[in-house]
C-alpha positions as CSV (number, residue, x, y, z in Angstrom):
1,X,-18.6,15.0,6.9
2,X,-17.3,17.6,9.3
3,X,-17.3,21.4,9.0
4,X,-13.7,21.2,7.9
5,X,-14.7,19.1,4.9
6,X,-15.2,20.6,1.5
7,X,-16.8,19.0,-1.6
8,X,-17.2,19.6,-5.2
9,X,-17.6,18.0,-8.7
10,X,-13.8,18.0,-9.4
11,X,-10.6,17.9,-7.4
12,X,-9.8,21.3,-8.8
13,X,-13.0,22.7,-7.5
14,X,-12.3,21.3,-4.0
15,X,-8.8,22.7,-4.2
16,X,-10.0,26.2,-4.6
17,X,-12.5,25.8,-1.8
18,X,-9.7,24.6,0.5
19,X,-7.5,27.6,-0.5
20,X,-10.4,30.0,0.2
21,X,-11.6,28.3,3.4
22,X,-8.3,27.6,5.2
23,X,-5.3,29.4,3.5
24,X,-3.4,29.7,6.7
25,X,-4.0,26.1,7.8
26,X,-1.3,23.4,7.5
27,X,-1.3,21.6,4.1
28,X,1.4,19.2,5.3
29,X,4.3,18.8,7.7
30,X,7.8,17.7,6.7
31,X,11.2,17.3,8.4
32,X,13.2,20.4,7.7
33,X,16.6,21.0,9.4
34,X,16.1,18.2,11.9
35,X,12.5,18.9,13.0
36,X,9.0,18.8,11.6
37,X,7.7,22.1,10.3
38,X,4.2,23.0,9.0
39,X,3.6,24.3,5.5
40,X,0.4,26.2,4.8
41,X,-2.0,25.9,1.9
42,X,-1.1,29.5,1.1
43,X,2.5,28.6,0.6
44,X,1.6,25.5,-1.4
45,X,-0.7,27.6,-3.7
46,X,2.1,30.0,-4.6
47,X,4.4,27.0,-5.6
48,X,1.6,25.5,-7.7
49,X,1.2,28.8,-9.5
50,X,4.9,28.7,-10.1
51,X,4.7,25.3,-11.7
52,X,1.7,26.3,-13.8
53,X,3.7,29.3,-15.1
54,X,6.6,26.9,-16.0
55,X,4.2,24.6,-17.7
56,X,3.0,27.5,-19.9
57,X,6.5,28.3,-20.9
58,X,7.0,24.7,-22.0
59,X,3.7,24.5,-23.8
60,X,2.3,21.8,-21.4
61,X,-1.4,22.1,-21.2
62,X,-4.6,20.2,-20.3
63,X,-4.6,16.6,-21.6
64,X,-0.8,16.3,-21.7
65,X,0.8,13.7,-19.6
66,X,3.5,14.4,-16.9
67,X,5.2,11.6,-15.1
68,X,6.5,11.6,-11.5
69,X,9.4,9.2,-10.7
70,X,9.9,9.7,-7.0
71,X,9.4,8.3,-3.5
72,X,6.8,10.0,-1.2
73,X,7.7,13.6,-0.5
74,X,6.0,17.0,-0.5
75,X,7.1,17.9,-4.0
76,X,5.2,14.8,-5.3
77,X,2.0,16.2,-3.8
78,X,2.6,19.7,-5.1
79,X,3.3,18.5,-8.6
80,X,0.2,16.3,-8.6
81,X,-2.1,19.0,-7.3
82,X,-0.8,21.3,-10.0
83,X,-1.7,18.6,-12.6
84,X,-5.1,18.0,-11.1
85,X,-5.9,21.7,-11.3
86,X,-4.7,22.3,-14.8
87,X,-6.1,19.2,-16.6
88,X,-2.6,17.7,-17.0
89,X,-2.6,13.9,-16.4
90,X,-0.3,12.5,-13.7
91,X,1.6,9.3,-14.6
92,X,2.9,7.9,-11.3
93,X,6.1,5.8,-11.6
94,X,7.5,3.7,-8.7
95,X,11.1,4.6,-7.7
96,X,11.8,0.8,-7.7
97,X,10.8,0.4,-11.4
98,X,13.6,-0.7,-13.7
99,X,14.9,1.6,-16.4
100,X,13.2,-0.7,-18.9
101,X,9.9,-0.2,-17.0
102,X,10.4,3.5,-16.8
103,X,11.1,3.7,-20.6
104,X,7.9,1.7,-21.3
105,X,5.7,3.9,-19.1
106,X,7.0,7.2,-20.4
107,X,6.7,6.0,-24.0
108,X,3.3,4.4,-23.6
109,X,1.8,7.4,-21.8
110,X,3.5,9.8,-24.2
111,X,4.6,11.9,-21.2
112,X,6.1,15.3,-22.1
113,X,7.9,15.9,-18.8
114,X,9.0,13.9,-15.8
115,X,9.6,14.9,-12.2
116,X,12.5,12.9,-10.8
117,X,13.5,12.6,-7.1
118,X,17.3,12.5,-7.0
119,X,20.6,11.6,-8.6
120,X,19.7,7.9,-8.7
121,X,16.5,8.6,-10.6
122,X,18.3,10.9,-13.0
123,X,20.7,8.1,-13.9
124,X,17.7,5.7,-14.3
125,X,16.1,8.2,-16.7
126,X,19.4,8.4,-18.6
127,X,19.2,4.7,-19.2
128,X,15.5,4.8,-20.0
129,X,16.0,7.6,-22.6
130,X,18.8,5.7,-24.2
131,X,16.4,2.8,-24.7
132,X,13.8,5.2,-26.1
133,X,16.4,7.0,-28.3
134,X,14.8,10.3,-27.2
135,X,14.6,12.6,-24.2
136,X,11.9,14.6,-22.5
137,X,12.1,17.5,-20.1
138,X,13.3,16.5,-16.6
139,X,12.7,18.4,-13.4
140,X,14.7,17.2,-10.4
141,X,13.3,17.5,-6.8
142,X,16.9,17.6,-5.4
143,X,20.1,18.9,-6.8
144,X,21.5,16.4,-9.3
145,X,25.1,16.1,-10.5
146,X,24.5,14.1,-13.7
147,X,23.4,15.5,-17.0
148,X,21.2,13.6,-19.4
149,X,22.5,13.6,-23.0
150,X,24.5,16.7,-22.0
151,X,21.5,18.6,-20.6
152,X,21.2,19.3,-16.9
153,X,17.8,18.7,-15.4
154,X,15.7,21.7,-14.3
155,X,15.8,22.2,-10.5
156,X,12.3,22.0,-8.8
157,X,13.2,25.0,-6.8
158,X,13.6,27.0,-10.0
159,X,10.6,25.3,-11.8
160,X,8.2,26.0,-8.9
161,X,9.3,29.6,-8.0
162,X,6.4,30.9,-5.9
163,X,4.2,33.3,-7.9
164,X,1.9,36.0,-6.7
165,X,1.0,37.2,-10.2
166,X,-2.7,38.1,-10.4
167,X,-2.6,37.3,-14.2
168,X,-1.2,33.9,-13.7
169,X,-3.6,33.2,-10.8
170,X,-6.6,34.3,-13.0
171,X,-5.5,32.0,-15.9
172,X,-4.8,29.1,-13.5
173,X,-8.3,29.5,-11.9
174,X,-10.0,29.7,-15.3
175,X,-8.2,26.6,-16.4
176,X,-9.2,24.7,-13.2
177,X,-12.9,25.8,-13.7
178,X,-12.9,24.2,-17.2
179,X,-12.2,20.7,-15.8
180,X,-15.1,18.3,-15.9
181,X,-15.8,15.4,-13.5
182,X,-15.3,12.9,-16.3
183,X,-11.9,14.3,-17.3
184,X,-8.9,12.1,-16.7
185,X,-7.1,12.8,-13.5
186,X,-4.4,10.2,-13.7
187,X,-3.3,7.1,-15.6
188,X,-2.0,4.7,-13.0
189,X,-0.1,1.7,-14.3
190,X,-0.8,-1.6,-12.6
191,X,2.4,-3.1,-11.2
192,X,1.7,-6.3,-13.1
193,X,2.2,-9.7,-11.5
194,X,2.0,-11.0,-15.1
195,X,2.8,-9.3,-18.4
196,X,3.2,-5.6,-19.3
197,X,1.7,-3.0,-17.0
198,X,-1.7,-1.7,-18.0
199,X,-2.6,2.0,-17.7
200,X,-5.7,2.4,-15.5
201,X,-7.6,5.5,-16.6
202,X,-9.1,7.3,-13.5
203,X,-11.2,10.4,-13.6
204,X,-11.9,13.2,-11.1
205,X,-15.3,11.5,-10.6
206,X,-13.6,8.2,-9.6
207,X,-11.2,9.9,-7.1
208,X,-14.0,11.9,-5.5
209,X,-16.2,8.9,-5.1
210,X,-13.4,7.2,-3.2
211,X,-12.6,10.2,-1.1
212,X,-16.2,10.8,0.0
213,X,-16.7,7.2,0.9
214,X,-13.5,7.0,3.0
215,X,-14.1,10.3,4.8
216,X,-17.7,9.3,5.7
217,X,-16.8,5.8,6.9
218,X,-13.9,6.9,9.1
219,X,-15.2,10.2,10.3
220,X,-12.0,12.1,9.4
221,X,-11.7,15.6,10.9
222,X,-9.2,18.5,11.2
223,X,-8.1,16.8,14.4
224,X,-6.7,13.8,12.6
225,X,-3.0,13.4,11.5
226,X,-1.8,10.8,9.1
227,X,1.9,9.9,8.6
228,X,2.5,9.3,4.9
229,X,5.1,6.8,3.8
230,X,3.4,4.5,1.3
231,X,4.5,5.3,-2.3
232,X,2.1,7.8,-3.9
233,X,2.5,5.7,-7.1
234,X,0.4,3.1,-5.2
235,X,-3.3,4.0,-5.5
236,X,-3.7,3.6,-1.7
237,X,-1.0,6.1,-1.0
238,X,-2.3,8.4,-3.7
239,X,-5.8,8.5,-2.1
240,X,-4.2,9.1,1.3
241,X,-2.4,12.1,-0.1
242,X,-5.7,13.7,-1.2
243,X,-7.7,13.2,2.0
244,X,-6.4,16.5,3.6
245,X,-7.6,18.4,0.6
246,X,-11.2,17.3,1.2
247,X,-11.3,16.7,4.9
248,X,-8.9,19.3,6.3
249,X,-6.8,16.6,8.0
250,X,-3.1,17.0,8.7
251,X,-0.6,15.1,6.5
252,X,3.0,14.5,7.8
253,X,5.7,13.0,5.6
254,X,7.8,10.2,7.0
255,X,11.5,10.7,6.1
256,X,11.8,7.2,4.8
257,X,10.7,3.7,5.7
258,X,13.7,3.2,8.0
259,X,12.9,6.2,10.1
260,X,9.2,5.2,10.5
261,X,9.5,4.1,14.2
262,X,11.2,7.4,15.0
263,X,8.7,9.5,12.9
264,X,5.8,7.7,14.6
265,X,7.0,8.9,18.0
266,X,7.6,12.5,16.6
267,X,4.3,12.9,14.8
268,X,2.0,10.7,17.0
269,X,-0.5,10.2,14.2
270,X,-4.1,9.3,14.7
271,X,-4.3,7.5,11.4
272,X,-1.8,5.2,9.7
273,X,-2.3,3.7,6.2
274,X,0.0,0.8,5.3
275,X,0.4,-2.5,3.6
276,X,0.4,-5.8,5.4
277,X,4.2,-6.2,5.1
278,X,4.8,-3.3,7.6
279,X,2.4,-4.7,10.1
280,X,4.0,-8.2,9.7
281,X,7.5,-6.7,10.4
282,X,6.3,-4.8,13.5
283,X,4.7,-8.0,14.8
284,X,7.9,-10.0,14.1
285,X,9.9,-7.3,16.1
286,X,7.4,-7.5,19.0
287,X,7.7,-11.4,19.0
288,X,11.5,-11.0,19.0
289,X,11.5,-8.6,21.9
290,X,9.2,-10.9,23.9
291,X,11.3,-14.0,23.1
292,X,14.4,-12.2,24.6
293,X,12.7,-11.5,27.9
294,X,12.6,-13.9,31.0
295,X,10.0,-16.7,31.0
296,X,7.8,-14.8,33.5
297,X,7.5,-11.8,31.2
298,X,6.7,-14.1,28.3
299,X,4.0,-15.7,30.3
300,X,2.4,-12.3,31.1
301,X,2.6,-11.3,27.4
302,X,0.9,-14.6,26.3
303,X,-1.7,-14.2,29.0
304,X,-2.5,-10.7,27.9
305,X,-2.7,-11.6,24.2
306,X,-5.1,-14.5,25.1
307,X,-7.3,-12.0,27.0
308,X,-7.1,-9.4,24.3
309,X,-8.0,-11.9,21.6
310,X,-11.2,-12.9,23.5
311,X,-12.2,-9.3,23.8
312,X,-11.4,-8.6,20.1
313,X,-13.5,-11.6,19.0
314,X,-16.5,-10.5,21.1
315,X,-16.2,-7.0,19.7
316,X,-16.2,-8.3,16.2
317,X,-19.3,-10.4,16.9
318,X,-21.0,-7.3,18.4
319,X,-21.3,-9.0,21.8
320,X,-20.9,-7.3,25.2
321,X,-17.7,-7.9,27.2
322,X,-18.4,-9.7,30.6
323,X,-17.2,-7.7,33.6
324,X,-14.6,-10.2,34.7
325,X,-13.0,-10.3,31.2
326,X,-13.2,-6.5,31.0
327,X,-11.3,-6.2,34.3
328,X,-8.6,-8.7,33.1
329,X,-8.3,-6.7,29.9
330,X,-7.7,-3.5,31.8
331,X,-4.8,-5.2,33.6
332,X,-3.5,-6.7,30.3
333,X,-3.7,-3.2,28.7
334,X,-1.7,-1.6,31.5
335,X,1.0,-4.3,31.5
336,X,1.3,-5.1,27.8
337,X,-0.9,-3.4,25.2
338,X,-0.3,0.3,26.2
339,X,3.4,-0.3,25.5
340,X,2.7,-1.7,22.0
341,X,0.5,1.3,21.2
342,X,3.4,3.6,22.2
343,X,5.4,2.1,19.3
344,X,2.7,3.7,17.0
345,X,3.0,7.1,18.8
346,X,0.3,6.5,21.4
347,X,-2.5,8.4,19.6
348,X,-3.6,5.9,16.9
349,X,-7.3,5.9,16.3
350,X,-7.4,3.9,13.0
351,X,-4.8,1.9,11.2
352,X,-5.7,0.9,7.6
353,X,-4.3,-2.1,5.8
354,X,-4.7,-2.6,2.0
355,X,-2.8,-3.6,-1.1
356,X,-2.6,-7.3,-0.2
357,X,-4.4,-9.7,2.2
358,X,-3.6,-9.4,6.0
359,X,-3.8,-12.6,8.0
360,X,-6.9,-12.8,10.3
361,X,-4.6,-13.9,13.2
362,X,-2.4,-10.8,12.8
363,X,-5.4,-8.5,12.5
364,X,-6.9,-10.1,15.7
365,X,-3.6,-9.5,17.5
366,X,-3.5,-5.8,16.8
367,X,-7.2,-5.4,17.8
368,X,-6.3,-7.2,21.0
369,X,-3.7,-4.6,21.6
370,X,-6.2,-1.8,21.0
371,X,-4.9,-1.0,17.6
372,X,-7.8,-1.3,15.2
373,X,-6.4,-2.4,11.9
374,X,-9.1,-1.8,9.4
375,X,-8.7,-4.1,6.4
376,X,-10.2,-3.2,3.2
377,X,-10.3,-4.4,-0.4
378,X,-9.8,-2.7,-3.7
379,X,-7.7,-2.5,-6.8
380,X,-6.0,0.2,-8.9
381,X,-9.0,-0.2,-11.2
382,X,-11.4,0.7,-8.4
383,X,-9.5,3.8,-7.2
384,X,-8.4,1.9,-4.1
385,X,-11.0,0.6,-1.5
386,X,-14.5,-0.5,-2.5
387,X,-15.1,-2.6,0.6
388,X,-13.8,-1.9,4.1
389,X,-14.3,-2.9,7.7
390,X,-15.3,-0.1,10.0
391,X,-13.9,0.6,13.5
392,X,-17.2,-0.3,15.1
393,X,-18.4,-2.8,12.5
394,X,-15.7,-5.4,11.5
395,X,-15.2,-9.1,11.1
396,X,-11.9,-10.8,11.2
397,X,-10.9,-12.7,8.0
398,X,-13.0,-10.4,5.8
399,X,-12.4,-7.1,4.0
400,X,-15.6,-5.5,5.3
401,X,-18.7,-4.1,3.6
402,X,-19.2,-2.1,0.4
403,X,-18.4,1.6,0.3
404,X,-20.3,4.4,-1.3
405,X,-22.6,3.2,-4.0
406,X,-20.5,0.1,-4.8
407,X,-22.4,-3.1,-5.7
408,X,-21.1,-6.7,-5.7
409,X,-22.2,-9.8,-7.4
410,X,-20.5,-13.2,-7.9
411,X,-19.9,-15.1,-11.1
412,X,-20.6,-18.9,-11.1
413,X,-17.0,-19.6,-10.4
414,X,-17.0,-17.2,-7.4
415,X,-15.3,-14.3,-9.1
416,X,-16.2,-11.0,-7.5
417,X,-17.8,-8.5,-10.0
418,X,-18.5,-4.9,-9.1
419,X,-19.8,-1.6,-10.3
420,X,-20.1,2.0,-8.9
421,X,-18.5,5.4,-8.8
422,X,-15.0,4.2,-8.1
423,X,-14.7,1.8,-11.0
424,X,-12.3,2.9,-13.7
425,X,-13.3,3.7,-17.3
426,X,-10.7,1.8,-19.4
427,X,-7.1,0.7,-19.8
428,X,-5.2,3.3,-21.7
429,X,-4.7,2.4,-25.4
430,X,-5.8,-1.2,-24.7
431,X,-9.4,-1.9,-25.8
432,X,-8.9,-5.7,-25.8
433,X,-7.8,-5.7,-22.2
434,X,-10.7,-3.4,-21.2
435,X,-13.2,-5.7,-23.0
436,X,-11.8,-8.7,-21.1
437,X,-12.5,-7.3,-17.6
438,X,-16.0,-5.9,-18.2
439,X,-19.1,-8.0,-18.7
440,X,-21.6,-7.2,-21.4
441,X,-23.9,-5.5,-18.8
442,X,-21.0,-3.3,-17.5
443,X,-19.8,-5.1,-14.4
444,X,-16.0,-5.1,-13.7
445,X,-14.5,-8.5,-13.1
446,X,-11.9,-8.2,-10.3
447,X,-10.1,-11.4,-10.9
448,X,-10.6,-12.3,-7.2
449,X,-12.6,-15.1,-5.8
450,X,-14.8,-14.4,-2.8
451,X,-18.0,-14.8,-1.0
452,X,-20.4,-12.8,1.2
453,X,-20.9,-13.7,4.8
454,X,-24.3,-13.8,6.5
455,X,-23.5,-10.5,8.1
456,X,-22.8,-8.9,4.7
457,X,-19.0,-8.9,4.9
458,X,-17.0,-9.6,1.8
459,X,-14.5,-12.4,2.2
460,X,-11.6,-12.9,-0.4
461,X,-10.4,-16.5,-0.8
462,X,-7.8,-16.0,-3.6
463,X,-6.8,-14.6,-6.9
464,X,-8.7,-16.4,-9.7
465,X,-5.6,-17.0,-11.7
466,X,-3.6,-18.2,-8.7
467,X,-5.7,-20.9,-7.3
468,X,-3.8,-24.2,-6.9
469,X,-5.6,-27.3,-8.1
470,X,-4.0,-30.5,-6.8
471,X,-3.8,-33.7,-8.7
472,X,-6.6,-34.9,-6.4
473,X,-8.9,-32.1,-7.7
474,X,-8.8,-30.0,-4.6
475,X,-8.6,-26.2,-4.9
476,X,-6.2,-24.4,-2.6
477,X,-5.7,-20.6,-2.0
478,X,-1.9,-20.1,-1.8
479,X,-2.1,-16.6,-0.2
480,X,-3.9,-18.0,2.8
481,X,-1.1,-20.5,3.4
482,X,1.7,-18.0,2.7
483,X,0.2,-15.5,5.2
484,X,0.1,-18.2,7.9
485,X,3.8,-19.0,7.2
486,X,4.8,-15.4,7.4
487,X,3.2,-15.3,10.9
488,X,6.4,-17.0,12.1
489,X,9.1,-14.6,13.3
490,X,11.7,-16.8,11.6
491,X,10.1,-16.6,8.1
492,X,10.4,-13.5,6.0
493,X,8.7,-14.6,2.7
494,X,7.0,-17.7,1.5
495,X,5.7,-19.2,-1.7
496,X,3.6,-22.4,-1.8
497,X,3.3,-24.7,-4.8
498,X,1.1,-27.7,-5.6
499,X,-0.6,-27.1,-8.9
500,X,-1.4,-30.5,-10.5
501,X,0.8,-32.2,-7.8
502,X,-0.1,-34.7,-5.1
503,X,0.7,-32.4,-2.2
504,X,1.7,-28.8,-1.3
505,X,5.2,-27.7,-0.7
506,X,6.7,-24.3,0.3
507,X,9.8,-22.2,-0.6
508,X,10.9,-20.1,2.4
509,X,13.1,-17.1,2.8
510,X,14.4,-16.4,6.3
511,X,14.4,-13.5,8.7
512,X,18.2,-13.3,9.0
513,X,18.2,-11.3,12.3
514,X,15.9,-13.7,14.0
515,X,17.7,-16.8,12.8
516,X,21.0,-15.4,14.0
517,X,19.6,-14.6,17.3
518,X,18.1,-18.1,17.6
519,X,21.5,-19.5,16.6
520,X,23.2,-17.6,19.4
521,X,20.6,-18.7,22.0
522,X,21.1,-22.3,21.0
523,X,24.9,-21.9,21.1
524,X,25.3,-23.0,17.5
525,X,28.7,-22.2,16.0
526,X,28.6,-21.1,12.3
527,X,31.0,-19.4,9.9
528,X,28.3,-17.7,7.8
529,X,24.6,-17.2,7.7
530,X,24.4,-19.6,4.7
531,X,26.1,-22.3,6.9
532,X,23.6,-21.6,9.6
533,X,20.7,-22.1,7.2
534,X,22.0,-25.7,6.5
535,X,22.2,-26.6,10.2
536,X,19.9,-29.6,11.0
537,X,18.6,-27.9,14.1
538,X,17.3,-25.1,12.0
539,X,15.5,-27.6,9.8
540,X,13.9,-29.0,12.9
541,X,12.9,-25.5,14.1
542,X,11.2,-24.7,10.7
543,X,9.5,-28.1,10.7
544,X,7.9,-27.2,14.0
545,X,6.8,-23.8,12.6
546,X,5.2,-25.5,9.7
547,X,3.5,-28.1,11.9
548,X,1.9,-25.2,13.8
549,X,0.6,-23.8,10.5
550,X,-0.7,-27.2,9.4
551,X,-2.9,-27.4,12.5
552,X,-4.9,-24.5,11.0
553,X,-5.4,-26.2,7.6
554,X,-7.5,-28.9,6.1
555,X,-5.6,-32.1,5.4
556,X,-5.3,-31.5,1.7
557,X,-3.9,-28.0,2.3
558,X,-1.1,-29.1,4.6
559,X,2.5,-28.4,3.7
560,X,4.4,-31.6,3.4
561,X,7.9,-30.4,2.5
562,X,9.9,-27.2,2.2
563,X,13.2,-25.7,1.0
564,X,15.0,-22.6,2.2
565,X,15.9,-20.1,-0.6
566,X,19.3,-18.4,-0.5
567,X,17.9,-14.9,-0.2
568,X,14.7,-12.9,0.2
569,X,12.3,-12.2,-2.7
570,X,13.0,-8.6,-3.9
571,X,11.5,-6.0,-6.2
572,X,14.9,-5.5,-7.8
573,X,15.2,-9.1,-8.8
574,X,11.7,-9.0,-10.4
575,X,10.2,-11.4,-7.9
576,X,7.9,-8.8,-6.2
577,X,5.8,-6.0,-7.7
578,X,6.5,-2.5,-6.5
579,X,3.6,-2.9,-4.1
580,X,5.2,-6.1,-2.6
581,X,3.0,-8.7,-4.3
582,X,4.6,-12.0,-5.2
583,X,5.2,-12.5,-8.9
584,X,4.3,-16.2,-8.7
585,X,5.0,-17.0,-12.3
586,X,8.5,-15.5,-12.2
587,X,9.3,-17.2,-8.9
588,X,8.0,-20.6,-10.0
589,X,10.2,-20.5,-13.1
590,X,13.2,-19.1,-11.3
591,X,13.1,-21.7,-8.5
592,X,11.7,-24.7,-10.5
593,X,14.7,-26.8,-9.5
594,X,14.0,-26.2,-5.8
595,X,10.3,-27.1,-6.4
596,X,11.0,-30.2,-8.4
597,X,13.4,-31.5,-5.7
598,X,10.5,-31.6,-3.3
599,X,8.5,-34.1,-5.4
């Protein structure tokens, strides 16, 4: 750890060390009146004292639950830090959750107050409260128009009035000092690919174990800047939000996911934390741009990628780069890769991918371009990552080596079991679910199937409950096939099926922009996108894309047939979790007629 790093037994202890050590340093940067402006820890501290004072007036104290229903923004961080320093337990809620989900989470957690982002979230809460037949205090981050049951939400600007009261500060500090490592910091509800969400109980001890391991493995320093856009309701985004507190790094907030390309150029981050879907979309855009260029330019791009992949593979195998190859790579970098890095702002040191599997091919491409995507593995129950590739010690197709004091072992069926500082305590109010995931000797059963390579890298093959077993008795990992399919710039989402069947089939959703561009290039006349999707030439195009995927699969894994779905899978339709994971059971039931037509 660097000199900018502070440590302690609780997040609250670390917070006070940060305030004492660097009060004038930047806590975060955000877009204000059209440009990014820094906000100091001193300013944040005065707002936190204001929230604490408001909590006192409402009778909210240590052990109470407070929910945050909002996208990623500075107020989320400030509210969370207040909770972490007062013993109040944060209940993160995704903005994309339905009103029914919101009602369940507020009710199950017994939250006493909810911070809401904007008018849309106020309306969602109104529906949620009508389902619950009761209301709780609402604080709005932005000025709402609506009232809930005749009561206007409290404005955050009034709730967090900066305080410089010595009395309030003394009480706040005393409260923070009473927090113990084993106290609950947050209850994070799993997004749930099946059944009701479960509340994962995470302590200060869990979060600090994770933060220490990440900071040590990636050598974070005060020179690093991260651009935050992942939902803080996602455990990976939440951990990212707390790194500056411990490591003294700079945290900048993206305006939203749509402005990410512009914000990358403005902030020029050294670290980017994301989920695979973002990297897939950037890659698809690069493919599209290359496809629109003359044949000569395409040839240069393909040559550069081939050279880059060779270098990336040698680096992953810890082998030296032959001088002729190094010279070719230098040319490839000048002609192609430097321009790709510019899309990330030009200063990227590390890019982290988590939350779902990233295809080895895509990871290799980014490494070829000099963008080291570091894939890791973890769950909400393990406070994010418990295994990770390192910038100088990585292996494509794996999720890296263990972090901190984490240990792994494998059950007879290949399920990964783990224990260590980052592993959660229990599911909130759910002893039976807790008992199901812990062995008698205290190991957590992850539900993932995996293996350890000879070099000590953990490799995930699939979710235990999602393995496909064909009628021929062969086991197939669907995520592997789906990631390969999504490598095509024409395919947006994919779901494969084949459980108890003779062969594997796929349901595909299309990248509308790319398909339309292809249609124009091929001079295909069409009245609507739906009409274009039924064109025989498109069927032929997709057959070729699937043939390319099949060359990378064992014979029993190959995709024999496919159907195009009328629209993308979405969170709103209940087909994806808020963290963009496929709800396989829901999709299988919803599109069963499509599936049955393929057999």
